[in-house]
N, CA, C and O atoms as a printed pandas DataFrame, in Angstrom:
     atom_number atom_name residue_name chain_id  residue_number  x_coord  y_coord  z_coord
0              1         N          UNK        A               1    7.363  -21.721  -14.735
1              2        CA          UNK        A               1    6.777  -20.704  -15.812
2              3         C          UNK        A               1    8.540  -20.843  -16.287
3              4         O          UNK        A               1    9.514  -21.001  -15.552
4              5         N          UNK        A               2    8.461  -20.695  -17.994
5              6        CA          UNK        A               2    9.028  -20.309  -18.419
6              7         C          UNK        A               2    9.590  -19.423  -19.062
7              8         O          UNK        A               2    8.812  -19.115  -19.965
8              9         N          UNK        A               3   11.181  -18.379  -19.173
9             10        CA          UNK        A               3   11.079  -17.289  -19.666
10            11         C          UNK        A               3   11.231  -17.531  -21.099
11            12         O          UNK        A               3   11.734  -18.642  -20.927
12            13         N          UNK        A               4   11.214  -17.411  -22.380
13            14        CA          UNK        A               4   11.227  -17.003  -23.559
14            15         C          UNK        A               4   12.513  -16.084  -23.975
15            16         O          UNK        A               4   12.634  -15.321  -23.017
16            17         N          UNK        A               5   13.287  -15.850  -24.696
17            18        CA          UNK        A               5   14.135  -15.099  -25.203
18            19         C          UNK        A               5   13.777  -14.952  -26.654
19            20         O          UNK        A               5   13.403  -15.732  -27.530
20            21         N          UNK        A               6   14.169  -12.953  -26.547
21            22        CA          UNK        A               6   13.388  -12.758  -27.777
22            23         C          UNK        A               6   13.716  -12.344  -28.862
23            24         O          UNK        A               6   13.488  -11.140  -28.737
24            25         N          UNK        A               7   14.314  -12.574  -30.427
25            26        CA          UNK        A               7   15.254  -12.861  -31.123
26            27         C          UNK        A               7   16.516  -11.615  -31.084
27            28         O          UNK        A               7   17.727  -11.781  -31.226
28            29         N          UNK        A               8   15.641  -10.143  -30.802
29            30        CA          UNK        A               8   16.263   -9.008  -29.804
30            31         C          UNK        A               8   17.165   -8.926  -29.517
31            32         O          UNK        A               8   18.019   -8.205  -30.033
32            33         N          UNK        A               9   17.351   -9.963  -28.169
33            34        CA          UNK        A               9   17.995  -10.357  -27.046
34            35         C          UNK        A               9   19.204  -11.472  -27.870
35            36         O          UNK        A               9   20.160  -12.042  -27.345
36            37         N          UNK        A              10   18.878  -11.504  -28.905
37            38        CA          UNK        A              10   19.979  -13.235  -28.979
38            39         C          UNK        A              10   20.885  -11.480  -29.997
39            40         O          UNK        A              10   21.966  -10.902  -30.112
40            41         N          UNK        A              11   19.705  -11.421  -30.373
41            42        CA          UNK        A              11   21.003   -9.828  -31.603
42            43         C          UNK        A              11   21.941   -8.949  -30.523
43            44         O          UNK        A              11   23.167   -8.946  -30.411
44            45         N          UNK        A              12   21.090   -8.324  -29.889
45            46        CA          UNK        A              12   22.006   -7.754  -29.067
46            47         C          UNK        A              12   23.873   -8.027  -28.180
47            48         O          UNK        A              12   24.972   -7.507  -27.988
48            49         N          UNK        A              13   22.862   -9.467  -27.887
49            50        CA          UNK        A              13   23.817  -10.406  -27.027
50            51         C          UNK        A              13   25.364  -11.184  -27.715
51            52         O          UNK        A              13   26.338  -11.703  -27.169
52            53         N          UNK        A              14   24.999  -10.954  -29.100
53            54        CA          UNK        A              14   25.733  -11.223  -30.449
54            55         C          UNK        A              14   26.643   -9.744  -30.630
55            56         O          UNK        A              14   27.765   -9.557  -30.159
56            57         N          UNK        A              15   26.177   -9.175  -31.101
57            58        CA          UNK        A              15   26.367   -7.289  -31.647
58            59         C          UNK        A              15   27.482   -7.067  -30.304
59            60         O          UNK        A              15   28.651   -6.716  -30.469
60            61         N          UNK        A              16   26.847   -7.353  -28.944
61            62        CA          UNK        A              16   27.901   -6.674  -27.566
62            63         C          UNK        A              16   29.084   -7.899  -28.044
63            64         O          UNK        A              16   30.064   -7.441  -28.632
64            65         N          UNK        A              17   29.057   -9.183  -27.861
65            66        CA          UNK        A              17   30.191  -10.070  -27.624
66            67         C          UNK        A              17   30.967   -9.095  -29.073
67            68         O          UNK        A              17   32.179   -8.899  -28.986
68            69         N          UNK        A              18   30.470   -8.727  -29.904
69            70        CA          UNK        A              18   31.241   -9.133  -31.522
70            71         C          UNK        A              18   32.168   -7.796  -31.177
71            72         O          UNK        A              18   33.397   -7.859  -31.160
72            73         N          UNK        A              19   31.471   -6.654  -30.921
73            74        CA          UNK        A              19   32.138   -5.079  -30.388
74            75         C          UNK        A              19   33.526   -5.890  -29.624
75            76         O          UNK        A              19   34.664   -6.227  -29.950
76            77         N          UNK        A              20   32.723   -5.949  -28.527
77            78        CA          UNK        A              20   34.231   -5.919  -27.592
78            79         C          UNK        A              20   35.036   -7.183  -27.657
79            80         O          UNK        A              20   36.020   -7.542  -27.010
80            81         N          UNK        A              21   34.410   -7.709  -28.529
81            82        CA          UNK        A              21   36.093   -8.703  -29.391
82            83         C          UNK        A              21   36.555   -8.071  -30.012
83            84         O          UNK        A              21   37.758   -7.971  -29.771
84            85         N          UNK        A              22   36.140   -7.389  -30.957
85            86        CA          UNK        A              22   37.291   -6.466  -32.119
86            87         C          UNK        A              22   37.958   -4.847  -30.971
87            88         O          UNK        A              22   38.733   -3.942  -31.280
88            89         N          UNK        A              23   37.122   -5.153  -29.514
89            90        CA          UNK        A              23   38.207   -3.531  -28.903
90            91         C          UNK        A              23   39.155   -4.447  -28.078
91            92         O          UNK        A              23   40.023   -4.102  -27.275
92            93         N          UNK        A              24   38.727   -5.882  -28.524
93            94        CA          UNK        A              24   40.109   -6.753  -27.683
94            95         C          UNK        A              24   41.401   -7.394  -28.335
95            96         O          UNK        A              24   42.344   -7.885  -27.715
96            97         N          UNK        A              25   41.228   -7.269  -30.015
97            98        CA          UNK        A              25   41.772   -6.922  -31.054
98            99         C          UNK        A              25   42.414   -5.907  -31.829
99           100         O          UNK        A              25   43.226   -5.926  -32.754
100          101         N          UNK        A              26   41.409   -4.398  -30.744
101          102        CA          UNK        A              26   42.790   -2.772  -30.971
102          103         C          UNK        A              26   43.575   -3.105  -30.074
103          104         O          UNK        A              26   44.788   -3.014  -30.259
104          105         N          UNK        A              27   43.110   -3.510  -29.039
105          106        CA          UNK        A              27   43.712   -3.343  -27.842
106          107         C          UNK        A              27   45.351   -4.193  -27.578
107          108         O          UNK        A              27   46.288   -4.073  -26.788
108          109         N          UNK        A              28   45.039   -4.982  -28.635
109          110        CA          UNK        A              28   46.659   -5.591  -28.811
110          111         C          UNK        A              28   47.238   -5.053  -29.940
111          112         O          UNK        A              28   48.408   -4.711  -30.115
112          113         N          UNK        A              29   46.605   -5.028  -30.442
113          114        CA          UNK        A              29   47.181   -4.514  -32.237
114          115         C          UNK        A              29   47.616   -3.046  -32.022
115          116         O          UNK        A              29   48.825   -2.834  -32.114
116          117         N          UNK        A              30   46.750   -1.934  -31.732
117          118        CA          UNK        A              30   46.888   -0.615  -31.670
118          119         C          UNK        A              30   47.324   -0.074  -29.818
119          120         O          UNK        A              30   47.670    1.052  -29.459
120          121         N          UNK        A              31   47.194   -0.975  -29.190
121          122        CA          UNK        A              31   47.385   -0.253  -27.621
122          123         C          UNK        A              31   46.532    0.202  -26.419
123          124         O          UNK        A              31   45.912   -0.771  -25.989
124          125         N          UNK        A              32   46.398    0.786  -26.055
125          126        CA          UNK        A              32   44.875    0.731  -24.803
126          127         C          UNK        A              32   45.100    2.162  -25.533
127          128         O          UNK        A              32   46.297    1.951  -25.728
128          129         N          UNK        A              33   44.877    3.614  -26.164
129          130        CA          UNK        A              33   44.740    4.774  -26.500
130          131         C          UNK        A              33   43.808    4.208  -27.238
131          132         O          UNK        A              33   42.627    4.408  -26.956
132          133         N          UNK        A              34   44.262    3.180  -28.605
133          134        CA          UNK        A              34   43.149    3.314  -29.429
134          135         C          UNK        A              34   42.446    2.482  -29.162
135          136         O          UNK        A              34   41.727    2.192  -30.119
136          137         N          UNK        A              35   42.152    1.525  -27.717
137          138        CA          UNK        A              35   40.593    0.334  -27.566
138          139         C          UNK        A              35   40.362    1.802  -27.194
139          140         O          UNK        A              35   39.631    2.265  -28.069
140          141         N          UNK        A              36   40.630    2.649  -26.373
141          142        CA          UNK        A              36   40.259    3.787  -25.349
142          143         C          UNK        A              36   39.121    4.624  -26.153
143          144         O          UNK        A              36   38.004    4.973  -25.772
144          145         N          UNK        A              37   39.766    4.823  -27.360
145          146        CA          UNK        A              37   38.848    6.307  -28.645
146          147         C          UNK        A              37   38.094    4.887  -28.856
147          148         O          UNK        A              37   37.089    4.743  -28.161
148          149         N          UNK        A              38   38.334    4.152  -29.451
149          150        CA          UNK        A              38   37.104    3.403  -29.913
150          151         C          UNK        A              38   35.858    3.546  -29.195
151          152         O          UNK        A              38   34.844    4.063  -29.663
152          153         N          UNK        A              39   36.016    2.934  -27.730
153          154        CA          UNK        A              39   34.934    2.524  -27.162
154          155         C          UNK        A              39   33.733    4.388  -26.554
155          156         O          UNK        A              39   32.543    4.615  -26.335
156          157         N          UNK        A              40   35.178    5.295  -26.541
157          158        CA          UNK        A              40   34.919    6.750  -26.170
158          159         C          UNK        A              40   33.831    6.968  -27.559
159          160         O          UNK        A              40   32.741    7.442  -27.236
160          161         N          UNK        A              41   33.990    6.716  -28.841
161          162        CA          UNK        A              41   33.552    7.620  -29.859
162          163         C          UNK        A              41   31.761    6.449  -29.610
163          164         O          UNK        A              41   30.569    6.658  -29.381
164          165         N          UNK        A              42   32.755    5.176  -29.870
165          166        CA          UNK        A              42   30.743    4.608  -30.023
166          167         C          UNK        A              42   30.018    4.366  -28.229
167          168         O          UNK        A              42   29.132    3.648  -27.765
168          169         N          UNK        A              43   30.870    5.290  -27.713
169          170        CA          UNK        A              43   29.382    5.339  -26.403
170          171         C          UNK        A              43   29.614    7.060  -26.900
171          172         O          UNK        A              43   28.611    7.550  -26.382
172          173         N          UNK        A              44   30.163    7.943  -27.421
173          174        CA          UNK        A              44   29.241    9.030  -28.275
174          175         C          UNK        A              44   28.278    9.361  -28.848
175          176         O          UNK        A              44   27.436   10.250  -28.724
176          177         N          UNK        A              45   28.722    7.481  -30.387
177          178        CA          UNK        A              45   27.080    8.067  -31.089
178          179         C          UNK        A              45   25.937    6.918  -30.180
179          180         O          UNK        A              45   24.945    6.823  -30.903
180          181         N          UNK        A              46   25.748    6.111  -28.995
181          182        CA          UNK        A              46   25.182    5.684  -28.713
182          183         C          UNK        A              46   24.620    6.058  -28.068
183          184         O          UNK        A              46   23.595    5.433  -27.798
184          185         N          UNK        A              47   24.935    7.493  -27.285
185          186        CA          UNK        A              47   24.581    7.795  -25.647
186          187         C          UNK        A              47   24.051    9.220  -26.531
187          188         O          UNK        A              47   22.881    9.551  -26.343
188          189         N          UNK        A              48   24.793    9.961  -27.373
189          190        CA          UNK        A              48   24.044   11.077  -27.424
190          191         C          UNK        A              48   22.952   11.135  -29.435
191          192         O          UNK        A              48   21.942   11.699  -29.856
192          193         N          UNK        A              49   23.865   10.311  -29.933
193          194        CA          UNK        A              49   23.422   10.156  -31.240
194          195         C          UNK        A              49   21.864    9.762  -31.571
195          196         O          UNK        A              49   20.770   10.162  -31.969
196          197         N          UNK        A              50   22.786    8.449  -30.997
197          198        CA          UNK        A              50   21.097    7.522  -30.773
198          199         C          UNK        A              50   19.811    8.432  -29.748
199          200         O          UNK        A              50   18.624    8.422  -30.074
200          201         N          UNK        A              51   20.225    9.015  -28.770
201          202        CA          UNK        A              51   19.613    9.184  -27.650
202          203         C          UNK        A              51   18.445   10.874  -29.152
203          204         O          UNK        A              51   17.246   11.071  -28.955
204          205         N          UNK        A              52   19.187   11.651  -30.291
205          206        CA          UNK        A              52   18.498   12.521  -31.047
206          207         C          UNK        A              52   18.163   12.202  -31.288
207          208         O          UNK        A              52   17.042   12.198  -30.779
208          209         N          UNK        A              53   18.351   11.357  -32.417
209          210        CA          UNK        A              53   17.407   10.460  -32.962
210          211         C          UNK        A              53   16.937    9.477  -33.395
211          212         O          UNK        A              53   16.897    8.854  -34.455
212          213         N          UNK        A              54   16.290    9.373  -31.617
213          214        CA          UNK        A              54   15.013    8.093  -31.417
214          215         C          UNK        A              54   14.150    9.178  -30.959
215          216         O          UNK        A              54   12.989    8.943  -30.624
């Protein structure tokens, strides 16, 4: 039995990888606090705002 990957799964994988890569760049350039704040704001937008609008 073969399972195919939906295009949305590929998009999600690429976007998560890109966000994590950008977060590592933020850490290298601006330090831990900036990286942590970026992740925190992302989680706020994703888990609170997105849940409200959907």
